[in-house]
C-alpha positions in Angstrom: 20.5 -16.9 16.8 20.5 -13.5 14.8 23.8 -11.2 14.1 21.9 -8.3 13.5 23.0 -5.3 15.3 20.1 -4.4 17.9 18.6 -1.2 17.2 16.9 0.6 20.1 15.1 3.8 20.8 16.2 7.2 21.5 15.4 6.8 25.1 16.6 3.3 25.7 20.2 4.9 24.1 20.0 7.7 25.6 20.0 6.0 29.2 23.0 3.6 28.3 24.8 6.3 27.1 24.2 8.4 30.1 24.9 5.1 33.0 28.3 5.1 31.4 28.5 8.8 31.8 27.9 8.7 35.5 29.6 5.3 35.8 33.1 6.8 34.1 32.8 10.2 36.8 31.6 8.0 39.5 34.7 5.6 38.9 37.1 8.5 38.5 35.9 9.9 42.0 36.1 6.9 43.9 38.9 5.4 42.1 41.2 8.4 43.5 39.9 8.2 46.6 39.5 4.8 47.5 42.3 3.3 45.5 45.7 2.6 48.0 48.5 5.3 47.2 50.7 2.4 45.7 48.3 1.5 43.6 46.9 5.1 42.5 48.7 5.0 39.3 47.8 1.6 38.1 44.2 2.6 38.9 44.0 5.8 36.8 46.0 3.7 33.7 42.7 1.1 34.0 40.6 4.4 34.4 41.8 6.0 31.0 41.4 2.7 29.2 37.8 2.5 30.3 37.6 6.5 29.6 38.9 5.6 26.1 36.7 2.5 25.2 33.7 4.3 26.1 34.3 6.9 23.9 35.7 4.6 20.6 32.2 2.7 21.5 30.2 5.7 21.6 31.6 6.8 18.1 30.0 4.2 16.0 26.1 3.5 15.2 24.2 -0.1 15.4 25.4 -1.3 11.9 29.3 -0.8 13.5 29.1 -3.2 16.3 32.6 -4.7 16.1 33.5 -1.0 16.7 31.2 -1.0 19.2 32.2 -4.3 20.7 36.3 -3.2 21.1 34.7 -0.2 22.4 32.6 -2.2 25.4 35.5 -4.9 25.9 38.3 -1.8 26.3 35.6 -0.7 29.1 35.5 -3.5 30.5 39.3 -4.1 30.6 39.4 -1.4 32.4 37.3 -2.3 35.2 38.6 -5.6 35.2 41.9 -4.2 36.0 40.9 -2.1 38.5 39.6 -5.0 40.5 42.7 -7.2 39.7 45.1 -4.3 41.3 42.7 -2.6 43.8 39.9 -4.3 45.6 38.4 -1.1 47.3 38.5 0.5 43.8 35.0 0.1 42.4 36.0 -1.8 38.8 32.9 -4.0 39.8 30.7 -1.0 38.4 32.7 -0.9 34.9 32.2 -4.8 34.6 28.7 -4.6 35.5 27.7 -1.6 32.8 29.3 -3.3 30.6 27.3 -6.6 30.9 24.0 -4.8 30.3 25.4 -2.6 27.6 26.7 -5.9 26.1 24.0 -7.4 25.8 21.6 -4.4 25.3 23.8 -2.8 22.3 25.2 -6.1 20.4 24.5 -8.7 17.7 22.6 -11.6 20.4 25.7 -14.1 19.8 27.7 -11.6 20.5 26.3 -10.1 23.1 26.0 -13.3 24.6 29.6 -14.1 24.8 30.8 -10.8 25.7 29.3 -10.8 28.7 29.8 -13.9 29.7 33.4 -13.2 29.0 33.4 -10.1 31.3 31.2 -12.5 34.3 34.2 -14.7 34.3 36.9 -12.2 33.8 35.0 -10.1 36.7 34.8 -13.3 39.2 38.6 -14.3 38.9 39.8 -10.9 38.6 40.7 -10.9 42.9 42.1 -13.9 42.4 44.6 -11.7 40.7 45.8 -10.2 43.9 45.4 -13.4 45.9 42.1 -12.6 47.6 39.6 -14.8 46.8 37.2 -13.8 49.5 35.5 -11.5 46.8 34.7 -13.9 44.7 31.0 -14.3 45.6 30.3 -10.9 45.9 31.5 -10.2 42.5 29.4 -13.2 41.1 26.2 -11.7 42.3 27.4 -8.7 41.1 27.4 -10.0 37.6 24.1 -11.5 38.2 22.4 -8.6 39.3 23.8 -7.3 36.5 22.3 -10.0 34.0 18.9 -9.2 35.6 19.3 -5.8 34.9 19.9 -6.3 31.5 17.1 -9.0 30.6 14.6 -6.2 31.9 16.1 -3.6 29.7 16.6 -5.8 26.8 12.9 -7.3 27.0 11.7 -3.2 27.3 13.9 -2.8 24.6 12.4 -5.5 22.2 9.1 -4.8 23.2 9.1 -1.2 21.9 11.0 -2.4 18.9 8.9 -4.9 17.9 5.5 -1.8 18.3 7.9 0.5 16.2 8.2 -2.0 13.7 4.1 -2.8 13.7 3.8 1.0 13.1 6.5 1.1 10.2 4.5 -1.8 8.8 1.3 -0.3 9.6 2.2 3.2 8.1 4.0 1.3 5.0 0.5 -0.7 4.2 -1.5 2.5 4.2 0.2 4.1 1.8 0.7 0.8 -0.6 -3.0 0.6 -0.5 -3.6 4.4 -1.4 -0.8 3.9 -4.0 -2.8 0.7 -5.6 -5.9 3.2 -5.5 -4.6 6.0 -7.2 -3.1 3.6 -9.8 -6.5 1.9 -10.2 -8.3 5.5 -10.8 -5.8 6.1 -13.1 -6.2 3.1 -15.0 -9.8 3.0 -15.3 -9.6 6.7 -16.7 -7.2 5.5 -18.8 -9.3 3.0 -20.0 -12.5 5.0 -20.6 -10.9 7.7 -22.5 -9.0 5.4 -24.3 -12.6 3.1 -25.6 -14.3 6.8 -25.9 -11.6 8.1 -28.5 -10.5 4.9 -29.9 -14.5 4.3 -31.3 -15.4 7.7 -31.6 -12.0 8.7 -34.0 -12.3 5.8 -35.9 -16.0 6.6 -36.5 -15.4 10.1 -37.5 -12.4 8.8 -39.7 -14.7 6.4 -41.5 -17.2 9.5 -42.4 -14.2 12.3 -43.2 -12.9 9.3 -45.3 -16.5 8.9 -46.9 -16.8 12.7 -47.4 -13.3 13.0 -49.6 -14.5 10.2 -52.1 -17.8 11.4 -52.7 -15.7 14.9 -53.3 -13.7 13.1 -55.8 -16.3 11.3 -56.9 -18.3 14.7 -57.7 -21.4 14.3 -55.5 -23.9 16.3 -54.5 -23.3 18.5 -51.8 -25.6 18.1 -49.6 -24.1 14.2 -49.4 -20.9 15.7 -48.5 -22.2 17.9 -45.8 -24.3 15.1 -44.1 -20.9 13.0 -43.3 -19.2 16.2 -42.5 -22.2 17.0 -40.1 -22.4 13.4 -38.7 -18.5 13.7 -37.7 -19.3 16.8 -35.9 -21.7 15.1 -34.1 -19.5 12.4 -33.0 -16.6 14.7 -32.2 -19.0 16.3 -29.5 -20.3 13.1 -28.4 -16.9 12.1 -27.9 -15.6 14.7 -25.7 -19.0 14.7 -23.6 -18.5 11.1 -23.3 -15.1 11.8 -22.0 -16.2 14.4 -19.8 -18.6 12.3 -18.1 -16.3 9.3 -17.7 -14.4 11.2 -15.7 -16.7 12.8 -13.7 -18.3 9.2 -13.0 -15.1 7.7 -11.9 -14.4 10.6 -9.6 -17.5 10.4 -8.4 -18.5 13.8 -8.9 -21.2 12.6 -11.7 -25.2 13.1 -11.4 -27.1 10.2 -9.6 -27.4 7.3 -12.0 -31.1 7.1 -12.6 -30.9 10.8 -13.7 -27.8 9.9 -16.4 -30.0 6.9 -17.1 -33.1 8.9 -17.9 -31.3 11.8 -19.8 -29.8 8.8 -22.1 -33.1 7.5 -22.7 -34.6 10.5 -23.4 -32.1 11.7 -25.9 -32.5 8.3 -27.6 -36.4 8.9 -27.6 -36.6 5.5 -25.9 -39.0 4.8 -23.1 -37.8 4.8 -19.5 -39.4 2.9 -16.4 -38.0 2.4 -13.3 -38.5 0.4 -9.7 -37.3 0.1 -6.6 -35.4 2.1 -4.3 -31.7 3.3 -5.7 -29.3 2.3 -3.5 -25.6 3.7 -4.5 -23.1 2.3 -7.0 -18.9 2.4 -6.6 -18.3 4.8 -9.8 -16.7 1.8 -11.6 -19.8 0.1 -11.4 -22.2 3.3 -12.2 -20.1 3.9 -15.1 -20.1 0.1 -16.7 -23.8 0.4 -16.1 -24.3 3.6 -18.0 -22.0 2.7 -20.9 -24.1 -0.8 -21.2 -27.7 1.3 -21.8 -25.3 3.6 -23.9 -24.5 0.2 -26.1 -28.0 -0.6 -26.2 -29.4 2.4 -27.5 -26.5 2.8 -29.6 -27.4 -0.7 -31.3 -30.9 0.1 -31.7 -30.4 3.5 -33.3 -28.3 1.5 -35.9 -29.8 -1.9 -36.2 -33.4 -1.7 -35.3 -34.5 2.3 -36.6 -38.1 3.2 -36.2 -38.3 0.6 -33.3 -39.7 1.3 -30.0 -37.1 1.3 -27.5 -37.6 0.7 -23.9 -34.8 1.2 -21.1 -36.0 -0.4 -17.7 -34.0 0.0 -14.3 -34.9 -2.5 -11.8 -33.9 -2.1 -8.5 -33.8 -5.3 -6.4 -32.6 -5.8 -2.5 -29.8 -7.9 -4.1 -29.5 -6.9 -7.3 -30.0 -4.2 -9.7 -31.3 -5.3 -13.0 -30.8 -2.5 -16.5 -32.5 -3.9 -19.4 -32.6 -2.4 -23.0 -35.2 -3.8 -25.8 -36.4 -2.7 -28.9 -39.0 -4.0 -30.7 -37.5 -4.8 -34.1 -36.5 -2.6 -36.9 -39.1 -1.2 -38.9 -37.0 0.4 -42.0 -33.2 -1.2 -43.2 -30.9 0.4 -41.3 -28.8 3.5 -42.9 -26.0 4.2 -40.4 -23.5 2.7 -41.0 -21.3 0.9 -38.1 -19.5 3.0 -35.6 -19.7 4.7 -32.8 -20.5 2.0 -30.3 -18.3 0.1 -27.6 -19.1 -3.6 -28.3 -20.6 -6.2 -26.9 -17.1 -7.4 -26.2 -16.4 -4.6 -24.8 -19.3 -4.6 -22.3 -19.1 -8.4 -21.3 -15.3 -7.8 -20.6 -16.3 -4.5 -18.2 -19.5 -6.2 -16.8 -16.6 -9.1 -15.6 -14.3 -6.6 -13.5 -17.6 -5.3 -11.5 -19.1 -8.8 -11.1 -21.7 -8.4 -13.3 -23.6 -10.7 -15.8 -24.4 -9.4 -19.4 -26.9 -11.3 -21.3 -27.5 -10.5 -24.7 -29.8 -12.0 -27.5 -32.9 -11.6 -29.8 -36.2 -11.2 -28.3 -38.8 -11.9 -30.6 -38.4 -9.7 -33.6 -36.1 -7.3 -31.3 -33.5 -7.5 -29.2 -32.2 -7.1 -25.7 -29.4 -6.4 -23.7 -29.6 -7.0 -20.1 -27.1 -6.5 -17.2 -27.5 -7.7 -13.6 -25.2 -6.6 -10.7 -25.3 -8.2 -7.7 -25.5 -5.9 -4.3 -22.2 -5.5 -2.9 -22.1 -6.3 0.6 -19.7 -7.4 3.7 -19.0 -11.0 2.4 -20.4 -10.4 -1.0 -18.0 -12.1 -3.8 -17.0 -10.3 -6.4 -16.0 -13.7 -8.9 -18.1 -12.6 -11.9 -20.3 -14.8 -14.0 -20.7 -13.9 -17.3 -22.8 -15.3 -20.2 -24.2 -14.8 -23.6 -28.0 -15.8 -25.1 -26.3 -15.3 -28.7 -23.5 -13.5 -30.5 -26.0 -13.0 -33.8 -25.5 -9.7 -33.4 -22.5 -7.9 -33.1 -21.5 -4.0 -32.6 
Protein backbone atom coordinates (compact mmCIF):
# COMPACT_ATOMS: atom_id res chain seq x y z
CA UNK A 1 0.00 0.00 0.00
CA UNK A 2 1.07 3.55 -0.57
CA UNK A 3 2.52 5.44 2.37
CA UNK A 4 1.55 8.79 0.91
CA UNK A 5 -0.42 10.82 3.46
CA UNK A 6 -4.07 11.44 2.64
CA UNK A 7 -4.93 14.88 1.31
CA UNK A 8 -8.57 15.53 2.05
CA UNK A 9 -10.65 18.44 0.88
CA UNK A 10 -11.40 21.43 3.14
CA UNK A 11 -14.95 20.23 3.78
CA UNK A 12 -13.77 16.83 5.05
CA UNK A 13 -11.00 18.35 7.16
CA UNK A 14 -13.54 20.72 8.68
CA UNK A 15 -15.96 17.86 9.43
CA UNK A 16 -13.30 15.69 11.10
CA UNK A 17 -11.92 18.56 13.15
CA UNK A 18 -15.42 19.59 14.20
CA UNK A 19 -16.19 15.98 15.18
CA UNK A 20 -13.10 15.82 17.35
CA UNK A 21 -13.94 19.13 19.02
CA UNK A 22 -17.53 18.01 19.74
CA UNK A 23 -16.17 14.73 21.09
CA UNK A 24 -13.91 16.58 23.52
CA UNK A 25 -16.78 18.74 24.75
CA UNK A 26 -19.03 15.70 25.24
CA UNK A 27 -16.20 13.81 26.92
CA UNK A 28 -15.51 16.65 29.31
CA UNK A 29 -19.16 17.10 30.27
CA UNK A 30 -19.96 13.41 30.48
CA UNK A 31 -16.80 12.56 32.40
CA UNK A 32 -17.53 15.14 35.08
CA UNK A 33 -21.19 14.15 35.25
CA UNK A 34 -20.96 10.37 35.02
CA UNK A 35 -17.62 9.27 36.43
CA UNK A 36 -17.66 7.91 39.95
CA UNK A 37 -16.24 10.31 42.54
CA UNK A 38 -13.36 7.99 43.39
CA UNK A 39 -12.42 7.76 39.67
CA UNK A 40 -12.97 11.37 38.79
CA UNK A 41 -9.35 12.45 39.18
CA UNK A 42 -8.10 9.67 36.91
CA UNK A 43 -10.89 10.42 34.46
CA UNK A 44 -9.89 14.08 34.29
CA UNK A 45 -6.27 13.01 33.70
CA UNK A 46 -7.36 10.76 30.83
CA UNK A 47 -9.46 13.57 29.43
CA UNK A 48 -6.43 15.88 29.59
CA UNK A 49 -4.38 13.35 27.62
CA UNK A 50 -7.05 13.27 24.87
CA UNK A 51 -7.21 17.05 24.81
CA UNK A 52 -3.42 17.41 24.46
CA UNK A 53 -3.27 14.72 21.78
CA UNK A 54 -6.02 16.34 19.75
CA UNK A 55 -4.41 19.79 19.95
CA UNK A 56 -1.00 18.36 18.98
CA UNK A 57 -2.36 16.43 15.97
CA UNK A 58 -4.37 19.37 14.63
CA UNK A 59 -1.25 21.56 14.45
CA UNK A 60 0.34 19.46 11.68
CA UNK A 61 -0.47 19.16 7.98
CA UNK A 62 -0.87 16.06 5.78
CA UNK A 63 2.88 15.75 5.14
CA UNK A 64 3.59 15.47 8.91
CA UNK A 65 1.58 12.31 9.36
CA UNK A 66 3.86 10.94 12.09
CA UNK A 67 2.97 13.90 14.30
CA UNK A 68 -0.68 13.36 13.44
CA UNK A 69 -0.31 9.71 14.42
CA UNK A 70 1.15 10.72 17.80
CA UNK A 71 -1.70 13.15 18.40
CA UNK A 72 -4.35 10.56 17.49
CA UNK A 73 -2.61 7.97 19.66
CA UNK A 74 -2.77 10.28 22.67
CA UNK A 75 -6.39 11.09 21.86
CA UNK A 76 -7.26 7.38 21.71
CA UNK A 77 -5.15 6.60 24.81
CA UNK A 78 -7.26 9.01 26.83
CA UNK A 79 -10.43 7.27 25.68
CA UNK A 80 -9.05 3.79 26.42
CA UNK A 81 -7.95 4.99 29.87
CA UNK A 82 -11.46 6.28 30.59
CA UNK A 83 -12.89 2.90 29.58
CA UNK A 84 -10.40 1.11 31.80
CA UNK A 85 -11.03 3.38 34.81
CA UNK A 86 -14.79 3.87 34.75
CA UNK A 87 -17.36 2.16 32.52
CA UNK A 88 -19.81 5.02 32.97
CA UNK A 89 -17.46 7.61 31.37
CA UNK A 90 -17.89 7.72 27.57
CA UNK A 91 -14.33 6.79 26.65
CA UNK A 92 -15.71 4.71 23.79
CA UNK A 93 -16.64 7.97 22.04
CA UNK A 94 -13.01 9.09 21.85
CA UNK A 95 -11.94 5.63 20.66
CA UNK A 96 -14.56 5.62 17.88
CA UNK A 97 -13.60 9.10 16.65
CA UNK A 98 -9.89 8.13 16.76
CA UNK A 99 -10.61 5.06 14.56
CA UNK A 100 -12.46 7.18 12.00
CA UNK A 101 -9.84 9.95 11.98
CA UNK A 102 -6.95 7.47 11.76
CA UNK A 103 -8.32 5.72 8.67
CA UNK A 104 -9.26 9.04 7.07
CA UNK A 105 -6.18 11.15 7.77
CA UNK A 106 -3.22 8.76 7.95
CA UNK A 107 -1.42 6.84 5.18
CA UNK A 108 -3.19 3.59 4.33
CA UNK A 109 -0.86 1.15 6.10
CA UNK A 110 -0.33 3.33 9.15
CA UNK A 111 -4.07 4.02 9.36
CA UNK A 112 -4.95 0.32 9.28
CA UNK A 113 -2.38 -0.56 11.95
CA UNK A 114 -3.51 2.33 14.14
CA UNK A 115 -7.22 1.51 13.77
CA UNK A 116 -6.61 -2.18 14.51
CA UNK A 117 -4.63 -1.31 17.63
CA UNK A 118 -7.35 1.04 18.90
CA UNK A 119 -10.06 -1.59 18.21
CA UNK A 120 -8.17 -4.22 20.24
CA UNK A 121 -7.42 -1.77 23.08
CA UNK A 122 -11.04 -0.58 23.17
CA UNK A 123 -12.41 -4.10 23.33
CA UNK A 124 -9.95 -5.15 26.05
CA UNK A 125 -10.18 -1.98 28.17
CA UNK A 126 -13.23 -3.17 30.21
CA UNK A 127 -11.23 -6.24 31.28
CA UNK A 128 -8.85 -3.93 33.15
CA UNK A 129 -11.61 -3.23 35.66
CA UNK A 130 -12.79 -6.85 35.67
CA UNK A 131 -15.93 -6.28 33.61
CA UNK A 132 -16.17 -8.55 30.58
CA UNK A 133 -19.84 -7.73 29.91
CA UNK A 134 -18.89 -4.52 28.04
CA UNK A 135 -16.55 -6.30 25.59
CA UNK A 136 -19.31 -7.14 23.01
CA UNK A 137 -20.64 -3.60 23.28
CA UNK A 138 -17.18 -2.14 22.65
CA UNK A 139 -16.73 -4.49 19.67
CA UNK A 140 -20.04 -3.29 18.22
CA UNK A 141 -19.04 0.33 18.73
CA UNK A 142 -15.70 -0.28 17.00
CA UNK A 143 -17.48 -2.05 14.13
CA UNK A 144 -19.79 0.94 13.68
CA UNK A 145 -16.77 3.27 13.71
CA UNK A 146 -15.11 1.17 11.02
CA UNK A 147 -18.23 1.35 8.83
CA UNK A 148 -18.34 5.13 9.21
CA UNK A 149 -14.61 5.30 8.40
CA UNK A 150 -15.13 3.27 5.21
CA UNK A 151 -17.96 5.58 4.11
CA UNK A 152 -15.94 8.70 4.88
CA UNK A 153 -12.84 7.32 3.15
CA UNK A 154 -14.82 6.37 0.03
CA UNK A 155 -16.39 9.81 -0.26
CA UNK A 156 -13.02 11.41 0.40
CA UNK A 157 -11.31 9.31 -2.26
CA UNK A 158 -13.95 10.23 -4.81
CA UNK A 159 -13.52 13.91 -4.01
CA UNK A 160 -9.73 13.65 -4.23
CA UNK A 161 -9.95 11.78 -7.54
CA UNK A 162 -12.27 14.41 -8.99
CA UNK A 163 -9.91 17.16 -7.83
CA UNK A 164 -6.93 15.39 -9.37
CA UNK A 165 -8.79 14.98 -12.67
CA UNK A 166 -9.64 18.67 -12.70
CA UNK A 167 -6.00 19.56 -11.98
CA UNK A 168 -4.80 17.23 -14.75
CA UNK A 169 -7.29 18.72 -17.21
CA UNK A 170 -6.22 22.24 -16.30
CA UNK A 171 -2.54 21.29 -16.68
CA UNK A 172 -3.26 19.73 -20.08
CA UNK A 173 -5.04 22.89 -21.25
CA UNK A 174 -2.19 25.08 -20.04
CA UNK A 175 0.39 22.81 -21.69
CA UNK A 176 -1.54 22.84 -24.96
CA UNK A 177 -1.80 26.63 -24.89
CA UNK A 178 1.92 26.91 -24.19
CA UNK A 179 2.73 24.55 -27.08
CA UNK A 180 0.55 26.62 -29.39
CA UNK A 181 2.30 29.81 -28.33
CA UNK A 182 5.74 28.28 -28.85
CA UNK A 183 4.72 26.87 -32.24
CA UNK A 184 3.47 30.28 -33.35
CA UNK A 185 6.68 31.95 -32.21
CA UNK A 186 8.76 29.36 -34.05
CA UNK A 187 6.75 29.82 -37.25
CA UNK A 188 7.06 33.60 -37.09
CA UNK A 189 10.77 33.37 -36.31
CA UNK A 190 11.33 30.94 -39.21
CA UNK A 191 9.47 33.16 -41.66
CA UNK A 192 11.26 36.32 -40.59
CA UNK A 193 14.62 34.55 -40.61
CA UNK A 194 14.09 33.24 -44.14
CA UNK A 195 12.89 36.59 -45.44
CA UNK A 196 15.71 38.59 -43.90
CA UNK A 197 18.37 36.02 -44.77
CA UNK A 198 17.44 36.05 -48.46
CA UNK A 199 16.78 39.76 -48.83
CA UNK A 200 19.83 40.88 -46.85
CA UNK A 201 22.15 38.48 -48.64
CA UNK A 202 20.81 39.67 -52.01
CA UNK A 203 21.22 43.31 -50.95
CA UNK A 204 24.77 42.57 -49.86
CA UNK A 205 25.56 41.17 -53.31
CA UNK A 206 24.09 44.22 -55.04
CA UNK A 207 25.84 46.73 -52.76
CA UNK A 208 29.14 44.90 -53.08
CA UNK A 209 28.72 45.04 -56.84
CA UNK A 210 28.07 48.79 -56.63
CA UNK A 211 31.23 49.27 -54.57
CA UNK A 212 33.33 47.34 -57.06
CA UNK A 213 31.88 49.38 -59.92
CA UNK A 214 32.78 52.60 -58.09
CA UNK A 215 36.31 51.34 -57.44
CA UNK A 216 36.73 50.64 -61.17
CA UNK A 217 35.34 53.99 -62.19
CA UNK A 218 32.28 52.51 -63.89
CA UNK A 219 29.42 54.50 -65.33
CA UNK A 220 27.37 56.11 -62.48
CA UNK A 221 24.19 54.81 -64.14
CA UNK A 222 25.34 51.22 -63.60
CA UNK A 223 26.14 51.94 -59.96
CA UNK A 224 22.77 53.63 -59.51
CA UNK A 225 21.02 50.60 -60.99
CA UNK A 226 22.64 48.33 -58.42
CA UNK A 227 21.62 50.64 -55.59
CA UNK A 228 18.02 50.83 -56.89
CA UNK A 229 17.85 47.03 -56.97
CA UNK A 230 19.11 46.87 -53.36
CA UNK A 231 16.52 49.45 -52.30
CA UNK A 232 13.78 47.47 -54.00
CA UNK A 233 14.90 44.30 -52.21
CA UNK A 234 14.83 46.11 -48.85
CA UNK A 235 11.27 47.32 -49.47
CA UNK A 236 10.21 43.88 -50.63
CA UNK A 237 11.74 42.28 -47.54
CA UNK A 238 9.89 44.61 -45.18
CA UNK A 239 6.61 44.06 -47.00
CA UNK A 240 7.08 40.29 -47.02
CA UNK A 241 7.87 40.31 -43.29
CA UNK A 242 4.70 42.26 -42.54
CA UNK A 243 2.60 39.91 -44.68
CA UNK A 244 4.17 36.83 -43.09
CA UNK A 245 3.32 37.98 -39.56
CA UNK A 246 -0.22 38.85 -40.63
CA UNK A 247 -0.68 35.49 -42.31
CA UNK A 248 0.58 33.50 -39.34
CA UNK A 249 -1.74 35.40 -37.02
CA UNK A 250 -4.71 34.95 -39.32
CA UNK A 251 -5.00 38.69 -40.10
CA UNK A 252 -4.02 38.51 -43.76
CA UNK A 253 -6.26 38.99 -46.79
CA UNK A 254 -7.96 35.92 -48.30
CA UNK A 255 -5.48 33.67 -50.05
CA UNK A 256 -7.05 34.10 -53.49
CA UNK A 257 -6.67 37.88 -53.26
CA UNK A 258 -3.03 37.53 -52.22
CA UNK A 259 -2.23 35.13 -55.09
CA UNK A 260 -4.05 37.31 -57.61
CA UNK A 261 -2.06 40.34 -56.42
CA UNK A 262 1.23 38.44 -56.67
CA UNK A 263 0.41 37.40 -60.22
CA UNK A 264 -0.57 40.95 -61.12
CA UNK A 265 2.65 42.42 -59.71
CA UNK A 266 4.65 39.92 -61.81
CA UNK A 267 2.60 40.55 -65.01
CA UNK A 268 1.52 36.91 -64.93
CA UNK A 269 -1.79 35.42 -65.97
CA UNK A 270 -4.08 34.23 -63.18
CA UNK A 271 -6.71 31.49 -63.41
CA UNK A 272 -8.87 30.13 -60.57
CA UNK A 273 -11.44 27.34 -60.40
CA UNK A 274 -13.57 25.73 -57.74
CA UNK A 275 -15.01 27.10 -54.51
CA UNK A 276 -12.33 28.43 -52.14
CA UNK A 277 -12.22 26.91 -48.67
CA UNK A 278 -10.27 28.28 -45.70
CA UNK A 279 -6.73 27.18 -44.91
CA UNK A 280 -4.85 27.39 -41.60
CA UNK A 281 -2.45 30.37 -41.52
CA UNK A 282 0.74 28.23 -41.86
CA UNK A 283 -0.69 26.39 -44.88
CA UNK A 284 -1.89 29.62 -46.53
CA UNK A 285 1.54 31.18 -46.05
CA UNK A 286 3.26 28.13 -47.56
CA UNK A 287 1.03 28.31 -50.64
CA UNK A 288 1.80 32.02 -50.97
CA UNK A 289 5.54 31.34 -50.67
CA UNK A 290 5.36 28.61 -53.34
CA UNK A 291 3.68 30.97 -55.81
CA UNK A 292 6.15 33.71 -54.95
CA UNK A 293 9.06 31.35 -55.51
CA UNK A 294 7.66 30.23 -58.85
CA UNK A 295 7.26 33.83 -60.00
CA UNK A 296 10.77 34.70 -58.79
CA UNK A 297 12.23 31.75 -60.71
CA UNK A 298 10.38 32.77 -63.85
CA UNK A 299 11.63 36.35 -63.57
CA UNK A 300 15.26 35.28 -63.05
CA UNK A 301 15.55 32.32 -65.39
CA UNK A 302 12.86 32.90 -68.02
CA UNK A 303 12.80 36.60 -68.92
CA UNK A 304 10.20 37.42 -71.53
CA UNK A 305 8.27 34.20 -70.91
CA UNK A 306 4.51 34.01 -70.47
CA UNK A 307 3.85 33.04 -66.85
CA UNK A 308 0.56 31.55 -65.65
CA UNK A 309 -0.61 31.05 -62.07
CA UNK A 310 -3.38 28.45 -61.78
CA UNK A 311 -5.32 27.87 -58.54
CA UNK A 312 -7.76 24.93 -58.44
CA UNK A 313 -9.94 24.16 -55.43
CA UNK A 314 -11.22 20.59 -55.47
CA UNK A 315 -13.28 18.68 -52.92
CA UNK A 316 -10.25 16.90 -51.50
CA UNK A 317 -7.25 19.13 -52.30
CA UNK A 318 -5.96 22.52 -53.36
CA UNK A 319 -3.67 22.58 -56.39
CA UNK A 320 -1.54 25.64 -57.17
CA UNK A 321 0.66 25.78 -60.25
CA UNK A 322 3.14 28.32 -61.61
CA UNK A 323 4.15 27.62 -65.22
CA UNK A 324 6.31 29.60 -67.63
CA UNK A 325 6.69 29.17 -71.37
CA UNK A 326 10.48 29.45 -71.42
CA UNK A 327 12.96 32.31 -71.70
CA UNK A 328 12.94 34.46 -74.84
CA UNK A 329 16.10 36.39 -73.83
CA UNK A 330 19.13 35.38 -71.77
CA UNK A 331 18.75 35.91 -68.00
CA UNK A 332 20.23 39.24 -66.90
CA UNK A 333 19.41 39.39 -63.18
CA UNK A 334 21.90 37.63 -60.88
CA UNK A 335 20.56 34.98 -58.51
CA UNK A 336 19.17 36.14 -55.19
CA UNK A 337 15.94 37.18 -53.53
CA UNK A 338 14.16 33.82 -53.70
CA UNK A 339 13.44 31.25 -51.01
CA UNK A 340 14.78 28.23 -52.89
CA UNK A 341 13.04 25.09 -54.04
CA UNK A 342 14.66 23.13 -51.24
CA UNK A 343 13.14 25.46 -48.68
CA UNK A 344 9.78 25.16 -50.41
CA UNK A 345 9.93 21.37 -50.20
CA UNK A 346 10.64 21.60 -46.48
CA UNK A 347 7.71 23.95 -45.98
CA UNK A 348 5.45 21.67 -48.01
CA UNK A 349 6.47 18.74 -45.81
CA UNK A 350 5.47 20.65 -42.69
CA UNK A 351 1.86 21.03 -43.90
CA UNK A 352 1.56 17.59 -45.55
CA UNK A 353 1.64 18.83 -49.15
CA UNK A 354 3.27 17.53 -52.37
CA UNK A 355 5.65 19.87 -54.19
CA UNK A 356 6.44 18.89 -57.80
CA UNK A 357 9.02 20.81 -59.81
CA UNK A 358 10.56 20.21 -63.20
CA UNK A 359 10.79 21.16 -66.88
CA UNK A 360 7.58 21.60 -68.81
CA UNK A 361 8.29 21.73 -72.52
CA UNK A 362 10.51 24.76 -73.07
CA UNK A 363 9.54 26.21 -69.74
CA UNK A 364 9.38 25.16 -66.12
CA UNK A 365 6.59 24.26 -63.72
CA UNK A 366 6.15 24.34 -59.94
CA UNK A 367 3.04 22.57 -58.62
CA UNK A 368 1.91 22.39 -54.99
CA UNK A 369 -0.90 19.99 -54.01
CA UNK A 370 -2.33 20.38 -50.51
CA UNK A 371 -4.84 17.74 -49.29
CA UNK A 372 -7.89 19.19 -47.60
CA UNK A 373 -7.82 18.58 -43.87
CA UNK A 374 -10.71 16.68 -42.36
CA UNK A 375 -11.70 14.95 -39.11
CA UNK A 376 -9.61 11.90 -39.99
CA UNK A 377 -7.08 13.48 -42.32
CA UNK A 378 -3.55 12.28 -42.03
CA UNK A 379 -0.72 14.76 -41.74
CA UNK A 380 2.01 12.52 -43.12
CA UNK A 381 3.52 14.31 -46.09
CA UNK A 382 4.59 12.85 -49.42
CA UNK A 383 7.08 15.01 -51.28
CA UNK A 384 8.48 14.26 -54.68
CA UNK A 385 10.34 16.13 -57.39
CA UNK A 386 10.36 15.64 -61.10
CA UNK A 387 13.84 17.01 -61.44
CA UNK A 388 16.49 19.09 -59.81
CA UNK A 389 17.88 20.56 -62.97
CA UNK A 390 16.94 24.09 -61.95
CA UNK A 391 17.75 25.63 -58.63
CA UNK A 392 16.91 28.95 -57.10
